[in-house]
N, C-alpha and C positions, 0 to 999 in steps of 0.2 A: 069474924067470919076469915074463912083463908081467901089468898088471892087464887085470880082464874091461873087456866095455866097459863105458862109463859114457857120461852126456852131464855136461859141464860149463858152471854159468852162475857169473858173476862180477853179482848184481844192486847198483844203487845206493842203497839206500836197506831199515831195518831192517822197513818193511812187505812190501818183494817179499821177504825173506829168511821174514819169517811166511807169507806166503801158499805160499810154494814149498811150505815144510816142512808147513802146513795140507794141501795138497795131494796132496802124495808122500808122507809121514809115513814110517813105514821104512825106505821105499825111497831116501832119502834121507841124504844124508851134509856136517857141516860142516865144510869148510877153512880151517884158519887156522894152525898153526905148520906142521902136515904132521906134526909129525916121530915121532906115532904113526900119523897117517892113513897117508900113502904106501907106508910098509913096508911096511900089512898089505893094502892095492891090491895091490902090488907080489906080493904070496906067495898074493893073492887066500883070506886069513881073510876080506873084507870083499867083497863085490858087491853096493853101491849102483846105481841107475838113475838118480842125479844124484848130482853135487858138487857143493855151495853155496861157492864162493870170497867170503868175509867183510872177507877182508884190508884191503879199500881203502874200509871201510865209514867215514867220518869221525866217527860214531857210538861204535865200541866200544875207543878206543885211548885212553882218558882213566884217572889213575890220580887221587881226589879224595879226599876226609875227609869224609863225611857223618855228622852227628853223633856218634858213636862208633866210625862203621867208616872203615877203609879199605875204597872201592870200586875194584875193578878192571875192567876192562872188558875182554872177551871176544876183545879182538884186544891184549891188552896185552902183551908176550914178556915170557918173566925176566928175560931181562937190561936190562931198560926198567923194571920194577920192582925189579932190584937197585938200579940207579942214582937210582934216585928218592933225592932228597937228603934227604926227613922219614921216610926208612921206619925208622934205625936210633931215634929218637926214636919214634916211633909204633907199632913194635912189634918189637920185639928178639926176640925169637922167629924173627918170619919172616925176619929179618934176617939170623939165626943158621943158617935151614934153606937160604935160595936158593943158596948155593957148592956145595952138596953134592947140589942135582939136575944129575944128566947132566954136562956137559961146557962149556966155553965156545962151544963151534961151535953146539952141542944148545940153551942158553940164547941163543941171539943167535934162533934161528928159532921155539923152542916157546913158547909160551902158556900163561899162568897158568890160566886157566878150559880151554885143552885139555888137561890133567893134570888137569883135575878130572871131564873129561866122559870119561877114560880110568878115571879110578879102579883104579888096580892098586892093592892092599894096600899093596906094598911102596915105593908114590911117595912125596916127601915132604912136597908141596903139601899133597893132601889130609888126611895127618897132621895138620900145623900148621894148619889149617881147622877139624877137629876137636876138638882139644884147646884150643882158642879159644873153643869155643861160636859158632862161626864160619856162618854160610850162604852159599849158593846163589840167585841172583835168575834167577829161569825167566820168558821168555814168550813169547806164541804174538799170533795176531790176537785172539783171545779172552781172554785175559787177562793179566794177569801176578803172578808171588807168587813169594815167598819159603820155602824150606824147608830147616830147619834138619840142619847137616853130617852131626851123628849119622843123621838119617832118610833125608841126601840117598844116601849111599852104604849099599846094601842088599845086595853081594855082590861076587865079583871081577868087575871091570869094570862094574859092574852097578850103574845105580842108578835115581834115583826122575823123572827125567826123561821125559815123554811126547813120544810120536813127534814129535808135533807142537810141540815145544818148542823154543826156545835158551836155552841156557845162555850168559844176556847180562851178568851179571858174578860175581865170586868177593867175597862181603862179610869181610872181618877183623877182629872187633874190635881198637879203638886198645887197647895197655900200660895197666894201670890202675896207680896210683900204689900205692908200696906192695908192690909183688909183683915179684920176680925172673924169670926163665927160663933153659932151657937146652936145648940139642937136640945131640944125640948120635948116631953112625948106626955101621954095621959093616957091610962090606960083601967080599965078595974082593977089589973095585979101587974107587979114586976113581972116581965117576959111575957107578959102576955102581949097580943097583937095592939095596936095604938085606936081609941078612938080617934083622937083627934094626936096627928104630931107635926114639927115644927124644927126647916131646919134655913138659919139664917147665914147669909155673908155680907156683911160690911164694908164697904169701901168706898173711897173718894166722891165717886158719884152717885150713890145711891143706897139700898140695902135688896138684896134679893130673897126674896121669901120663899120657902117650898111648904108645901102641905102634901100628909099624908094622912090617910082614913078615913077620907069624905067621901074624893069622885071618883070613878075608877081607875083612877092612877094617879101618880105623881104628879101633880102642880103646882107652876114658879110662878111669880110675878114678881116685877121689878120695881123698886120706889123710888120714887128723888128724895132729896132730904128733908122731907115729913116731920112733925113735930106735930102735938098735943092734939087738940081735934081733927085736923088735917089727916096725920095718922090714922086716927081713930075712922073717919068716914073713907078712906082707901080701906083699909081692912074691913070694914062692914062690907063694902062695896066685894072686896074679893071673896068672903064669904058668901055672902049668896050668889057669885056667880058660879061656886064650884056643886051650887044643884043640889046639898045633902038631904036625905033621905031619912024617913026613920024607917028603926031596923031595930032588932032584940036589944041591943048593946045602949041604943042612945039614942035622943029624938036628932030631927033636922036642927030642932031653934036652940037643942044643948052643944051641938056639935057647931052650930052656927056661933055659938057667944063663946066655946072653946077656941074658936080660930081668931077671935077680935082681940080676947085676952093672952090665951099663952103664944100670940103671934106677935104683940105689942112687947111680952115679955121676952121672947127669943130675938126679937130687932134690936130691943134697949142692949138688951147683954152681947150680941154679937158688936155692937159699936162701943159700947165700953173696952173691950178686948181691944179693940183697934188702938189704943191708948198704951 
């Protein structure tokens, strides 16, 4: 299929982007990497009046450390973040997850913030951001605000972004000394969206485990220093609370078992990484 007709504009400044979003609202779509938007346009799953191309804006393609956060601008491609020299030292969980995002070809075009905007519940980057207690920076001509990832992702491909707002950056907290991290994913093939993905952070007070691919958004739970049967029971309760459903890719029972098995493996790996 071909896309429905739309107008295309390539603004020169962020102010121009804000003005266009303010005037067109829900009728406008932002084009960055295009790995999600272009197929949706072609299949007419979305029919915007206006497509706003931001990829040539000089102000949106930087990665920098601000305080305790790694701030990733909305023009940063996933491959560029993977190649950032400070990534492994600053945030090993993000470094571990990025190779599982799509394929080399899609990472070379797809953007980090584009994955946040799409908000697929099986996507790796929203899971990592939520597990890290990260945030999304939103801007419009009226205001700029930060929204915690746990509040930003509101459902399947649904976010707290207002129609006149641009996702200007994703902010990943840097690694805390004395913690260990791990990421594991199970899919039909490498590069596919996850049937179940797990991200874990282990510290002195316990372990945080994030699950993607089961509920309608990433879900995070904190566990005390549990081992053996107590950990199995806690993971079992977590798996049931996610309210898994049958779909063409896996049954609910299969997903719950993956949460139990891969969740334990991810927690144990994160604990070992503390040493």
